[in-house]
C-alpha positions in Angstrom: 0.0 0.0 0.0 1.5 3.3 -1.0 -0.3 6.4 -1.9 0.8 9.9 -2.7 -2.6 11.8 -2.6 -1.8 15.4 -2.3 -5.2 17.1 -1.9 -3.9 19.8 -4.3 -5.1 18.9 -7.7 -3.1 19.0 -11.0 -2.7 22.7 -11.0 0.0 25.0 -12.4 3.0 25.8 -10.2 6.1 27.7 -11.3 6.8 24.8 -13.7 4.7 23.0 -16.2 2.9 20.1 -14.4 4.5 17.6 -16.8 7.9 18.7 -15.6 6.9 18.1 -12.0 5.6 14.7 -13.0 9.0 13.7 -14.3 10.4 14.6 -10.9 13.1 16.6 -12.4 12.9 19.7 -10.2 13.9 21.8 -13.1 15.5 25.1 -12.3 17.4 27.6 -14.5 20.5 27.8 -16.4 24.2 28.0 -16.7 26.0 27.7 -20.0 25.1 25.0 -22.5 27.3 23.0 -24.8 30.0 25.0 -26.5 28.7 24.0 -29.9 25.4 25.8 -29.2 26.8 29.1 -28.3 26.8 32.2 -30.4 27.2 35.9 -29.8 29.5 35.2 -26.8 31.5 38.3 -27.7 28.6 40.5 -26.5 27.9 38.5 -23.4 24.8 36.8 -24.6 24.4 33.0 -24.8 22.3 31.5 -27.6 21.5 27.8 -26.9 19.2 25.0 -27.6 18.6 24.4 -23.9 19.7 25.2 -20.4 21.3 23.4 -17.4 21.4 24.8 -13.9 24.9 23.8 -13.0 27.1 22.6 -15.8 26.7 21.4 -19.4 23.7 19.9 -21.0 24.0 16.1 -21.7 22.6 16.4 -25.3 24.3 18.7 -27.8 22.5 20.8 -30.3 22.7 18.2 -33.0 21.5 15.2 -31.0 19.3 12.8 -32.8 17.2 11.4 -30.0 17.2 10.8 -26.3 19.4 8.0 -25.1 16.6 6.1 -23.3 14.0 5.9 -26.1 13.6 3.5 -29.0 13.7 5.9 -32.0 12.1 3.3 -34.2 9.2 2.5 -31.8 6.0 1.8 -33.7 3.0 4.1 -33.4 -0.4 2.7 -32.7 -2.7 1.0 -30.2 -4.1 2.0 -26.9 -2.9 2.0 -23.3 -5.4 2.3 -20.5 -5.0 2.9 -16.8 -7.3 3.5 -13.8 -7.8 6.4 -11.4 -10.0 6.8 -8.4 -13.1 8.8 -7.8 -14.5 10.9 -10.6 -14.3 14.3 -12.3 -16.6 17.1 -13.2 -14.2 19.5 -14.9 -11.5 19.7 -17.5 -9.8 22.8 -16.1 -6.8 21.7 -14.0 -5.9 25.3 -13.1 -8.9 26.1 -10.9 -9.8 25.1 -7.3 -13.4 24.7 -8.5 -14.4 21.3 -9.5 -12.5 18.0 -9.7 -10.3 18.1 -12.8 -10.0 15.1 -15.1 -6.8 13.1 -15.0 -4.1 14.2 -17.5 -6.2 17.3 -18.4 -2.9 19.2 -19.1 -1.7 16.6 -21.6 -2.7 18.8 -24.5 -0.6 21.7 -23.4 3.1 22.2 -24.1 5.6 24.6 -22.7 8.5 26.4 -24.3 11.0 24.2 -22.6 10.8 20.5 -21.7 12.8 18.2 -19.5 14.3 14.8 -19.9 14.2 11.7 -17.7 17.9 11.1 -17.4 19.2 14.5 -16.2 18.7 16.7 -13.2 18.2 20.4 -13.8 18.3 20.3 -17.6 15.6 21.5 -20.1 15.6 21.8 -23.8 13.9 23.9 -26.4 10.5 22.4 -27.5 8.4 25.3 -28.7 11.5 27.3 -29.2 14.4 26.8 -31.6 16.8 28.7 -29.4 16.9 30.8 -26.3 19.1 33.8 -25.5 20.2 35.1 -22.2 23.0 37.3 -20.7 25.5 36.1 -18.1 23.5 37.6 -15.2 20.2 35.9 -16.5 18.3 39.2 -16.0 16.3 38.4 -19.1 15.6 35.7 -21.6 14.5 35.7 -25.2 12.7 32.6 -26.7 12.9 32.2 -30.5 9.8 30.2 -31.1 9.5 27.6 -33.9 7.4 29.1 -36.7 6.0 25.6 -37.5 4.5 25.2 -34.0 0.7 25.1 -34.1 -2.3 24.1 -31.9 -4.3 21.0 -32.6 -6.9 23.0 -34.5 -4.3 24.0 -37.0 -3.9 27.6 -35.9 -0.3 28.8 -35.4 1.2 29.2 -31.9 2.8 32.6 -31.7 4.5 34.9 -29.2 1.0 36.5 -28.6 -0.2 33.2 -27.2 2.8 33.1 -24.9 2.1 36.6 -23.7 -1.6 35.9 -23.3 -0.8 32.7 -21.3 1.6 34.6 -19.0 -1.0 37.4 -18.4 -3.8 34.9 -17.8 -1.8 32.9 -15.2 -0.6 36.1 -13.6 -4.2 37.3 -13.2 -6.1 34.1 -12.7 -3.7 31.3 -11.8 -3.7 29.7 -8.4 -3.2 32.4 -5.8 0.1 31.1 -4.5 1.4 30.7 -8.0 0.6 34.2 -9.2 2.0 35.7 -6.0 5.4 34.1 -6.8 5.2 34.9 -10.5 4.5 38.5 -9.7 7.7 38.7 -7.7 9.7 37.3 -10.5 8.8 39.0 -13.8 9.2 42.7 -14.5 7.8 42.7 -18.0 7.1 40.6 -21.1 7.5 41.9 -24.6 6.6 40.4 -28.0 9.5 41.3 -30.2 8.1 39.7 -33.3 5.5 37.0 -34.0 8.0 34.3 -33.0 10.2 36.1 -30.5 9.3 36.9 -26.9 11.4 38.5 -24.1 10.9 38.1 -20.4 12.7 40.7 -18.2 13.1 39.8 -14.6 12.9 41.9 -11.5 16.2 43.2 -10.2 15.7 42.1 -6.6 14.7 38.5 -7.3 17.4 35.8 -7.7 17.8 35.0 -11.3 19.3 31.5 -11.3 16.0 29.8 -12.0 13.9 32.3 -13.8 14.6 31.6 -17.5 13.7 28.0 -17.0 10.7 28.7 -14.8 9.0 31.0 -17.4 10.0 28.5 -20.0 7.8 26.0 -18.1 4.7 28.0 -18.5 1.9 26.0 -20.2 0.9 27.8 -23.4 -2.8 28.3 -24.0 -4.5 29.2 -27.3 -5.6 32.8 -27.0 -8.1 32.3 -29.8 -9.8 29.3 -28.2 -9.8 30.9 -24.7 -11.6 34.0 -26.0 -13.8 32.2 -28.5 -15.1 29.6 -26.0 -15.4 32.0 -23.1 -13.0 30.1 -20.9 -12.0 31.3 -17.4 -8.9 29.9 -15.7 -10.7 30.3 -12.3 -13.9 28.5 -13.3 -14.8 24.8 -13.6 -15.6 23.8 -17.2 -16.0 20.6 -19.1 -14.6 22.3 -22.2 -11.1 20.9 -22.7 -8.2 23.2 -23.5 -6.8 23.2 -27.0 -3.0 22.7 -26.9 -0.1 22.2 -29.2 1.0 18.9 -27.7 1.1 15.4 -29.3 -2.2 14.4 -27.6 -5.6 16.0 -27.9 -8.9 15.4 -26.2 -11.0 12.6 -27.7 -14.1 11.8 -25.6 -15.4 11.5 -22.1 -18.1 9.9 -20.0 -18.2 12.5 -17.2 -16.9 11.0 -14.0 -16.2 7.6 -15.5 -14.0 7.6 -18.6 -11.5 10.0 -20.3 -9.8 9.3 -23.7 -7.0 11.3 -25.3 -5.9 10.6 -28.9 -2.6 11.2 -30.6 -2.8 14.1 -33.0 -1.9 12.7 -36.4 -0.8 16.2 -37.5 1.3 17.0 -34.5 3.7 19.7 -35.6 6.6 18.4 -33.4 6.5 14.7 -34.2 9.9 14.7 -35.9 11.9 16.8 -33.5 14.8 15.0 -31.9 13.4 15.6 -28.4 10.3 13.7 -29.5 11.7 10.8 -31.4 10.6 7.4 -30.0 8.0 9.1 -27.8 4.2 9.6 -27.8 3.7 6.2 -29.3 0.2 5.3 -28.4 -2.8 6.3 -30.6 -5.0 6.5 -27.5 -4.6 6.9 -23.8 -7.7 5.8 -21.9 -8.4 6.5 -18.2 -11.1 4.6 -16.3 -12.5 5.8 -13.0 -13.4 3.6 -10.1 -14.9 4.3 -6.7 -12.3 2.2 -4.9 -9.1 0.3 -5.6 -10.7 -3.1 -5.0 -13.2 -2.6 -7.8 -10.4 -1.2 -10.0 -8.3 -4.4 -9.4 -11.2 -6.7 -10.4 -11.6 -4.6 -13.5 -7.9 -5.0 -14.4 -8.1 -8.8 -13.9 -10.9 -9.0 -16.4 -9.1 -6.8 -19.0 -11.2 -3.6 -18.7 -7.9 -1.7 -18.7 -4.4 -2.8 -19.5 -1.7 -1.2 -17.4 -1.6 -1.0 -13.6 1.1 0.7 -11.4 0.3 -1.3 -8.3 0.1 0.8 -5.1 -1.1 -1.8 -2.7 1.6 -4.0 -1.2 -1.0 -6.5 0.0 -2.3 -6.8 -3.6 1.2 -7.1 -5.0 2.1 -9.9 -2.5 -1.2 -11.9 -2.5 -3.5 -10.8 -5.3 -1.6 -11.6 -8.5 -2.8 -15.2 -8.9 -5.7 -14.6 -11.3 -6.1 -16.6 -14.6 -4.8 -14.0 -17.0 -1.5 -13.9 -15.0 -1.1 -17.6 -14.8 -1.9 -18.0 -18.5 0.9 -15.5 -19.3 -1.4 -12.8 -20.6 -0.3 -10.4 -17.9 3.3 -9.4 -17.1 4.1 -8.7 -13.4 7.4 -6.8 -13.1 9.5 -4.8 -10.6 11.3 -2.0 -12.5 14.0 0.3 -11.1 13.0 3.6 -9.7 15.8 6.1 -9.2 13.6 9.0 -8.0 13.8 10.5 -4.6 10.9 9.6 -2.4 7.7 11.5 -2.9 7.5 12.9 0.6 4.3 10.9 1.3 3.2 11.6 4.9 0.4 12.3 7.3 0.2 16.1 7.3 -1.0 18.1 10.3 -3.1 21.2 9.7 -1.0 23.7 11.6 -3.8 26.2 11.4 -5.5 24.2 14.2 -4.9 25.3 17.8 -4.6 21.7 18.7 -1.3 21.4 16.8 0.4 24.6 17.8 2.6 22.8 20.3 5.3 20.7 18.6 5.2 18.3 21.5 1.7 17.3 20.6 2.7 16.7 17.0 5.7 14.6 18.1 3.5 12.6 20.5 1.1 11.8 17.7 3.9 10.8 15.4 5.2 8.3 18.0 1.9 6.4 17.8 2.4 5.5 14.1 4.2 2.2 14.1 5.9 1.9 10.7 7.9 -1.3 11.6 4.7 -3.2 12.5 2.8 -1.8 9.5 5.6 -2.7 7.1 5.8 -6.3 8.5 2.1 -6.9 9.0 0.4 -4.8 6.3 3.1 -4.1 3.6 4.9 -7.5 3.4 8.2 -5.8 4.0 8.2 -3.9 0.7 8.8 -0.4 2.0 11.4 1.8 3.6 10.6 4.6 6.0 10.8 8.2 4.9 12.8 10.5 7.2 13.8 13.3 4.9 11.9 15.7 2.7 14.7 14.7 0.2 14.7 11.0 1.0 16.5 8.7 -1.3 18.8 11.4 -2.7 22.2 13.0 -1.9 20.3 16.1 -0.6 19.0 14.5 2.6 20.6 15.8 5.8 22.7 13.3 7.8 24.5 13.4 11.1 25.4 16.7 12.7 25.6 19.8 10.5 28.8 20.2 8.4 30.7 23.5 9.0 29.1 24.8 5.8 25.6 24.0 7.0 26.3 25.4 10.4 27.4 28.7 8.7 23.9 29.0 7.2 22.0 28.0 10.3 24.0 29.9 13.0 22.6 33.4 12.1 19.1 32.0 12.4 20.0 30.6 15.8 21.6 33.9 16.9 18.3 35.7 15.9 16.2 33.3 18.0 14.6 31.8 14.9 16.0 28.3 15.6 17.0 26.5 18.7 20.7 26.0 19.3 20.3 22.3 19.2 19.9 22.5 15.4 23.7 23.1 15.3 24.7 20.1 17.4 22.1 17.4 16.9 21.4 15.0 14.1 18.3 15.7 12.0 15.0 14.6 13.3 14.4 10.9 12.4 11.2 9.0 12.4 10.9 6.8 15.5 11.8 3.1 15.3 9.1 1.0 17.0 8.8 -2.7 18.0 7.0 -5.4 16.1 3.9 -5.0 18.3 1.2 -2.7 17.0 1.3 -0.7 20.3 4.8 0.0 21.2 4.9 0.5 25.0 8.1 2.5 24.9 6.6 4.9 22.4 3.4 5.1 24.4 5.3 6.1 27.5 7.3 8.8 25.6 4.2 10.1 23.9 2.4 10.2 27.3 5.1 12.4 28.8 5.1 14.7 25.8 1.3 15.3 26.2 1.5 15.7 29.9 4.2 18.3 29.5 2.2 20.0 26.8 -0.8 20.4 29.2 -2.9 17.5 28.0 -3.1 15.1 31.0 -5.4 12.1 31.1 -8.7 13.1 32.6 -12.3 11.7 32.9 -13.0 8.7 30.8 -9.3 8.1 30.1 -9.3 11.0 27.6 -6.7 13.8 27.6 -8.0 17.3 28.4 -6.4 20.7 28.5 -6.9 23.3 31.3 -10.2 24.4 29.7 -11.5 20.8 30.0 -11.4 20.4 26.2 -10.8 16.9 24.9 -7.8 16.3 22.6 -9.6 15.3 19.4 -8.0 14.3 16.1 -9.8 13.5 12.8 -8.0 11.7 10.0 -9.7 12.7 6.8 -9.6 9.7 4.4 -11.1 9.2 0.9 -9.5 5.8 0.1 -11.1 2.7 1.7 -8.0 0.7 1.1 -6.1 3.1 3.5 -8.4 2.1 6.4 -6.1 -0.7 7.3 -3.2 1.8 7.8 -5.2 4.5 9.6 -7.3 2.3 11.9 -4.3 0.8 13.8 -2.9 4.4 14.1 -6.2 5.5 15.6 -6.3 2.6 18.0 -2.8 3.5 19.2 -3.8 7.1 19.7 -6.9 6.1 21.6 -4.7 4.0 23.9 -2.8 7.3 24.5 -6.0 9.0 25.5 -6.6 10.9 22.3 -10.1 10.9 20.9 -9.0 10.0 17.4 -11.3 9.0 14.5 -11.0 7.9 10.9 -13.5 9.9 8.9 -14.3 8.5 5.5 -15.2 10.9 2.7 -15.6 10.7 -1.0 -13.0 12.3 -3.3 -15.2 15.4 -3.9 -15.6 16.0 -0.2 -11.8 15.5 0.3 -11.2 18.0 -2.5 -13.6 20.5 -1.0 -12.3 20.2 2.6 -8.6 20.4 1.8 -8.5 23.2 -0.8 -7.9 26.8 0.0 -9.4 28.7 1.8 -11.3 26.0 3.7 -8.5 23.8 4.9 -11.1 21.9 7.0 -9.1 19.0 8.3 -6.9 17.8 11.1 -4.7 15.2 9.4 -4.6 14.0 5.8 -2.3 11.9 3.7 -0.4 14.2 1.3 3.1 15.1 0.3 6.0 17.2 1.6 7.0 18.2 -1.9 10.5 19.0 -3.0 12.7 19.2 -6.1 16.2 18.1 -6.8 17.1 21.7 -7.6 14.9 23.8 -5.4 13.8 27.3 -6.4 10.8 29.6 -6.2 8.4 26.6 -5.9 9.5 26.4 -2.3 7.6 29.6 -1.6 4.5 27.7 -2.6 5.4 24.5 -0.8 6.6 26.0 2.5 6.6 29.8 2.4 4.7 31.9 5.0 3.4 34.4 2.5 1.2 31.9 0.6 0.5 29.5 3.4 -3.2 30.4 3.7 -3.9 30.3 -0.1 -1.5 27.6 -1.3 -2.7 24.4 -2.9 0.6 22.8 -2.0 1.4 24.0 1.6 -1.6 22.2 2.9 -0.2 22.0 6.4 0.0 25.8 6.6 3.6 26.0 7.6 4.7 29.5 8.6 8.3 29.6 9.7 10.5 32.7 9.5 13.6 30.4 9.5 12.2 28.4 6.5 11.4 31.7 4.7 15.0 32.8 5.1 16.4 29.5 4.0 14.3 29.6 0.8 16.1 32.8 0.0 19.5 31.1 0.6 18.5 28.3 -1.7 17.4 30.7 -4.4 20.8 32.5 -4.2 22.9 29.3 -4.5 25.0 29.7 -7.6 26.6 26.3 -7.8 25.7 22.7 -7.1 27.8 22.4 -3.9 26.2 25.6 -2.5 22.8 24.3 -3.4 23.4 20.9 -1.8 24.6 22.5 1.5 21.6 24.9 1.6 19.2 22.1 0.8 20.6 19.9 3.6 20.2 22.9 6.0 16.6 23.4 4.8 15.9 19.7 5.3 17.1 19.8 8.9 14.8 22.8 9.7 11.8 21.3 7.9 12.1 18.1 9.8 12.5 19.9 13.1 9.1 21.6 12.4 7.4 18.2 12.8 4.6 19.2 10.4 4.3 15.6 9.3 4.3 12.0 10.3 6.4 10.6 7.4 5.2 7.4 5.7 7.1 5.2 3.3 8.6 4.7 -0.2 10.0 2.0 -2.4 12.8 2.2 -4.9 11.1 0.1 -7.5 8.0 0.5 -9.8 5.7 -2.5 -9.2 3.7 -2.7 -12.4 1.4 -5.2 -14.1 0.3 -5.0 -17.7 -1.3 -7.1 -20.4 1.5 -8.4 -22.5 1.2 -6.1 -25.5 3.5 -3.3 -24.4 7.2 -2.9 -24.7 9.8 -0.5 -23.3 13.5 0.2 -23.8 15.7 -2.4 -22.1 17.3 0.3 -19.9 14.8 2.7 -18.4 16.0 6.2 -17.4 16.5 6.8 -13.7 13.8 9.5 -13.2 10.7 8.2 -15.0 8.8 4.9 -15.6 7.5 6.6 -18.7 4.7 4.1 -19.8 2.7 7.0 -21.3 5.8 8.6 -22.8 8.3 6.2 -24.4 6.7 2.7 -24.1 5.0 1.3 -27.2 2.3 -1.0 -28.5 3.0 -4.5 -30.0 0.2 -5.1 -32.4 0.9 -8.8 -32.9 0.9 -9.5 -29.2 -2.3 -7.5 -28.8 -4.0 -9.5 -31.5 -3.1 -12.7 -29.8 -4.5 -11.5 -26.5 -7.8 -10.5 -28.2 -8.0 -13.9 -29.9 -7.6 -15.5 -26.5 -10.3 -13.3 -25.0 -7.9 -11.8 -22.5 -8.7 -8.2 -23.2 -11.9 -6.5 -24.2 
């Protein structure tokens, strides 16, 4: 069982959602390959892409990405499942529940790869230009770029998209964007210039504006779209896929655009291989699994450890019609966790949060519920070189000490190892953890009172509600609740449907105590941290669901933004990791370093997958002969 259900929906952040999906944490640039450079004599770099710290892997004349099959056939359909339902095709609004992959039609000026950290390449642009101080960037757009309705994509569409997201994007996003960009100018129909504000660190900005999803101005105005409103009218984009059909709340289908303008670009060779991508919605994971076994959909990224260990013994698997595989996953952990709503008075005292965290027994859960498949998350940057370890290095201490001197951090941050998740016994209720948690709550002013429940000086009972929209997660939450009740906490597992979850966790309601979500991070962190953890947007953010407001964290975000080389960024990130963990805004959950997938044996993938993406919708392909054999055997519908 593993879930990363941030209550925030697929909404725009400083980077295109597709770049976040790849987990690349893209930030801005340094110099590109020497072969791509021109006009160096006047201090302006002209390049085919950007890399934050160092050279790009792929030169200007590369033929295709290393991890794709450039000769992969086109055709067929891949289908997957998702939970709940949808009533909107606008992924950029807090109103309505957006359909899955509803940004798939949209492209950005720059795009990432799945085998590099901090690199991005021209997609809608032929080249980009920027000075050494990165105070501005010019994108030279491809004149052949067009939307799926055949209309050209021009600099006016880019300007329109920027203005629209600035005026109507998610509140936290537009607040950050407004701090970054001074002005945007259309220099000619295929040339656009972004000039950045002098006071904002420039390291990431060319790449961040290059990640802006590009809307069709003509469609937006013609169809009366509104970025802030729910609508079932899909956006027209310039991407390889376009909307095909829907059954509202049940099925979504996207089809490959046969006239896609960028099909022959080197960055796209061997990619976007399926004719159709179909998404089937189910009310719960059990129903979805039964549907997979019967061939209703064809690809499953298994999130249930119990299912993976005990459920894959159905006829289609034993007959060889279904492949069950564990594929390497080099991504850092997702930051999946139980998140506290720090806006609640109950959680103001960190001792209360620590006590609650002690009652989640990961070791027992992993052994009893998860079949030993998972590892514990400790760091916001778990499973990467960026996770804080041991006592602070001299370089980390140099960043943290001024914050200690100003009283923003305790002195122990300079001498102690980072906060680690507790290690419990193999019994569900760990008595040692129970005693430690009891003392913490006693010291915090919540002694055990009448009826064995903990009450404060006002006589108020310590109540905690877990908000849960996934029935399969009950077996994780219920033992946690039982342990908390043994501690004297009036804890409950409240089951809601996905629409209720969406409504109660979105801004400005934030009507929850504890939810399962994510402590988000990037490999190369930049302005997105202001959305994830910044005080200024904490009460409007779709990402900072816990409502963290920490002056020390705010200061460290500025340090991260100012880091101008990889070593400096690594040190600053480790310092930030220590401080975030010390805030105890979460009870970290678990991760695994493999993709556990099952699929009907009609798909193929390159032998060596890239480290940072599974890529089944990106660079896998359809085997028509195998599919015909499965249909003849009645294995798929």
